[in-house]
N, C-alpha and C positions, 0 to 999 in steps of 0.2 A: 330299297333304302339308301341313301348316301348317308355317310358319317355324320352328317348335322341332322335329320334323320332322328328320330325318337319312336319307339314301337307303342301300337294302345295299348293299353293295357285291358285284353281284352283277350282270352284261347278260343280257337276251333279244335273242331275234333280234329287228332294225327287218325288219317285214313291210310299209312302206305300200301300203293300198290303196287300189283308186278309190274306196270307198265311204268311205276316210277323208281326202278331197280336199276344202278348203274351197271353195265356190261363193260366189261374192261377184258385186258385178253386176260386176266386168272380167273372171271370167272367165265368163260365161255365154256370149256369143257363142264362142269356142273349145269351150265344149263340145258344143254342137251341133253345130257342123260336125265335130267328133273325131266324133259319133255317129251322125252322118251316112256321115261315112266309114268307119267299122266295117262298117257294112250294104251300101254302094252301093261301096266301092274308090274306087281313083280314087288322086293327089299331091295331098296338102293339105300346104304351108307353115304349119307352127308357129312366130307369131314374136311378137315384145313391142319396144318400143324401149325399154324398162328389164329391170333383172333381174324375172322376175316370177312363177318358179319353174315356168319351162315342163320343165326336165329333172323335177322332183320329179314332176309329171305323169304324164310319158313311163313313169317307175320304176312308179307308182301300177299304169300300164295293165297293164303287164307282169304284175301279180300277179293280175289279171282276167283278161288274154288270153292265154294258153301259147303261143301260135301267132304271136304277134307277136317277131319278131328285131329288134337292133340292133346297130349298127355305129358306131364311132367314128372322130373324126379319127387319122389316124398319122404321125407329126415324119417330115419326109423321106425320105419313099417316092414313086417314080414313079406314074405316074397308076395305068399299065397293072396297076404289082404290087398297086396298091391297091385298084382296083376286083375284081380277082383275089379279091385276101384276102374281100372285101368279101361277092361271089358267092360265096363258099365258105362261109361263115357264116352266110349269107342261103339258102341253096338250099334248106333244111329249115322254113322257114317257111312261114305264108300270105301273114302280114303285114311288112310292110319298115319300117323306123327308123333313123334316122340323127341325130346329137346331134352340133353341130358348136359349134365354140368362136365366140365373139359377136366380129363385125369379119370385112373381108377376108378370104378364105384364099387361102395359097400356090395358085399359080400348077396344083401339081402336081395336090393335092387337090379345087382347082375342078373341072379336065377329069375326072377321077374322080369329081363328083360328074354333072357332067353325063352320064358315061356310064352309072353310074345310074341316071337317071332316064329316060334312055333303056332298059337293060335292061329296067327295070320295064314301059314301057310294051308294052313289044312281048314280055314272059311275061304281061301284064295282073295282074301283081303289084300291088296298096296301099303304096302310100311314104307315110310320114310322115318331111319334114322340119323337125329342133326345128333355129332354128338364129335369132341377134339379130345381123341385116343391113339394114344401109339400103339403099333401092336404088341410090343415088350408089358403093356400094361393091361390087355386083355385077360382078366381072370374072371369065375373058374374057367378050365377047359373046355366045359359043354359050351360057352358062353366064346368063348375063344376061336373054336371050330367054325362056329357059327359064322361069325362076325368074318373069319380071314378067306372065306368061301363067296362072300355074299359081294355084288358088283358094287362097286364104289364112285363117288363124284367127288373132287377134291376142289376145293376155290381155294385162292391164292391169293394175297393183300396184292392191293394196287403198288404195280414198279415205279413206273412215271409218278414224275410227280402231276404232269398235266390230266390223266386217271386218276391220282387221288382227291387234284382239287376237284373233280367231277363228281368224287363220292361225299367230298365236304359239302359241297353244295348244294346234293341233292336230300343230304340229313339235316343241313338249314332249312328247304323249303319245307321238310316236311313241320318243321318247326316253328311255319310263317316266317322266317325270316329271310332275308335278301340282304346274307351276307355279303357285308362291303369286301371287295378284292385285296384292300387293302390287310384284311383281318386275317387271310389267307396265306399271304407274303409275310405275314410276322412269325404266323403258324408252323410253314412250311420252315420260314429260314432258321427260326429258333428251338422248335421242337422236336423229338425223334422224326423220322418218317414213318414209326409205323401206325395203322388205321387204329389200332385200341388208344395210344396216347392222343392221335388228334381227335378224334370224335369225344374223345372225352373232355379234352380244351375246348370243342367245340360248345358244348354242352354247356360248361363251364362258363362259358363268357356269353352264351344266351341267357345264363339265368341270371349274371349278375348285370345285364343292360335291363332289367327286366326290374331290377331289386332297386338300383342307383339312380336311372335313370337319367345317367349323365353323357354327355357328348363322346360318342363312339371313335373314338381316333387312333390311329397307328401306337399314339405314348398310351393310351388308358388302355389297349391290347397288352401294351409289354407291362405292363404296372401289372395286370389281374394275373397275368401269365408266371409272372418274376425274372422278366430276361433281360 
């Protein structure tokens, strides 16, 4: 789509497959260890120091591996209730995964995670833990000891503008949007070059383009982004 074209107002299902995941220098280690985990099993901690696309990669894996099940953090639920609900959800899957919010977990959720790790070991189920958390935020001691001993796969955000541009183009394609190069130029020149900010701006511009139906130019993008 060029800057003069307008988007058609219909939506297509977003199906992020693993083949659409953008590999760059910051994802090489994680992708290699994920491949080993899928073949050999065990427990793997997928982590990063900053937002880097871990949850996106997990969703992409679901498309390629239907035998992979996932559970999420549940607010204000006792540990035994959480682990019971998680196991009920996961029992039909050969591979287990859990996607957790960044930072230190509430104690009840942390204890539920500890029990999930132990149950995965007993049942021989591969478990992938997706969690951005520093070592000093690992509590209680039971969970901290397990997390510090397990294999880790680290994802790092794109370091170069070329890598970041590829990631943004891939994200736009999943929204059925062939993003104009001039939009990317505005974003990379005027916004912080971190993945979280850039993806947030991308989704904001995409939504605004559908709502306003206006001509999408560099000037329009600057106005929308207030830069």
